[in-house]
Each structure stands twice: as C-alpha cells, then as structure tokens.
C-alpha positions in Angstrom: 5.2 7.7 -8.3 4.4 4.0 -9.7 1.3 3.1 -11.3 0.5 1.2 -8.0 0.8 3.8 -5.8 -1.2 6.1 -8.3 -4.0 2.9 -7.9 -4.3 3.5 -4.2 -3.6 6.6 -3.5 -7.0 7.5 -2.5 -7.4 4.3 -0.2 -7.4 5.1 3.3 -4.7 4.4 5.4 -5.8 0.9 6.6 -6.5 0.3 2.9 -2.9 1.7 1.9 -1.4 -0.6 4.4 -2.8 -3.8 2.8 -1.8 -2.5 -0.6 1.7 -2.1 0.6 1.8 -5.5 2.4 0.2 -7.2 -0.4 2.7 -5.4 -3.0 5.7 -6.5 -1.0 4.7 -10.3 0.0 3.9 -11.1 -3.8 7.0 -9.1 -5.0 8.6 -11.2 -2.6 7.7 -14.6 -3.3 6.6 -14.2 -6.8 10.2 -13.0 -8.4 9.4 -13.8 -12.0 6.2 -12.0 -12.6 5.7 -8.8 -14.3 3.7 -6.1 -12.6 1.1 -3.6 -14.3 -2.3 -2.4 -13.9 -4.8 -4.9 -15.9 -8.6 -3.8 -16.0 -7.8 -0.9 -13.8 -6.2 -2.9 -11.1 -2.6 -4.0 -10.0 -1.9 -7.2 -11.4 1.1 -9.6 -11.3 1.7 -11.8 -14.7 3.8 -14.7 -15.4 4.6 -15.3 -19.0 1.8 -12.9 -19.7 -1.0 -14.9 -17.7 -2.7 -13.1 -14.6 -1.6 -15.0 -11.6 -2.4 -12.6 -8.5 -3.7 -9.0 -8.0 -6.0 -7.2 -5.8 -8.8 -4.6 -5.9 -10.9 -2.4 -3.6 -14.3 -3.6 -3.2 -16.9 -3.2 -0.6 -16.3 -5.7 1.5 -12.6 -4.5 1.8 -9.3 -5.2 -0.2 -9.6 -8.4 -2.6 -6.7 -10.4 -3.3 -7.6 -12.7 -5.7 -5.5 -15.5 -7.3 -6.7 -17.1 -10.8 -6.0 -20.3 -10.3 -6.5 -20.2 -6.8 -9.1 -23.0 -6.3 -6.1 -25.6 -6.9 -4.4 -24.5 -3.5 -6.8 -26.1 -1.4 -6.7 -23.2 1.1 -9.7 -23.2 3.6 -9.5 -19.2 3.6 -10.2 -18.5 0.2 -13.4 -18.2 -1.6 -13.6 -20.2 -4.8 -15.7 -17.9 -7.0 -14.9 -18.9 -10.9 -15.4 -22.1 -12.7 -13.2 -21.6 -15.7 -10.6 -19.8 -14.3 -10.9 -21.5 -11.0 -9.9 -18.2 -9.1 -10.3 -17.7 -5.7 -9.9 -14.9 -3.3 -10.1 -13.5 0.5 -10.9 -10.0 1.9 -8.8 -7.8 4.0 -9.9 -5.0 6.1 -6.6 -4.8 8.1 -2.9 -5.5 7.1 -2.4 -7.4 10.5 -5.3 -9.7 9.1 -2.6 -11.0 6.3 -0.9 -14.2 7.1 
C-alpha cells in the first residue's frame, strides 16, 4: 500500500474516486515530478519545489496549485499572495475536467 493510499484510506467512496482521478491526472501530465506526503497531504514536487497537491477539507477535496494564480483559469480560486496559490474543490470525480 502506497503512502497515498494510506492517506485516503478513510475517505468516502466518492472522495476515493476523486483522489484516484487526481493522482492519475497529475502523474500522467506532470512526468518530471516526485510525489510524497508533505505536511500530511499528497504533494508533487518539481526540483524540490511543491507544484500541486490535494487535501480533504469540509468543502470537499481541494486540489491546489502553488503558482496557480499564473494559470489565469477562471475556475481556480486564488488564495495566497506570497505563493500565488490557487485551488478548486471537488465533491464528485465527474466534476474534474
């Protein structure tokens, strides 16, 4: 069992599907990344810098991009100024585009 599977072992069925979908998408499209559990959440790094990760929160599964503000993606909510992080919440795997 991988660290990621341990992370989401107590998720609901819908949350597990979201987690598996996000893992597959990130690892398909960001090949030069290293994955690990960081601050208790799955995160992918590039050149030792965090790039993308997800976590379970009250609003759903939050997918966060550390420099996501630069993406100019309307569906991403920009939160931080220092790291320019942006995120989106999912409650069903079908919401992921």
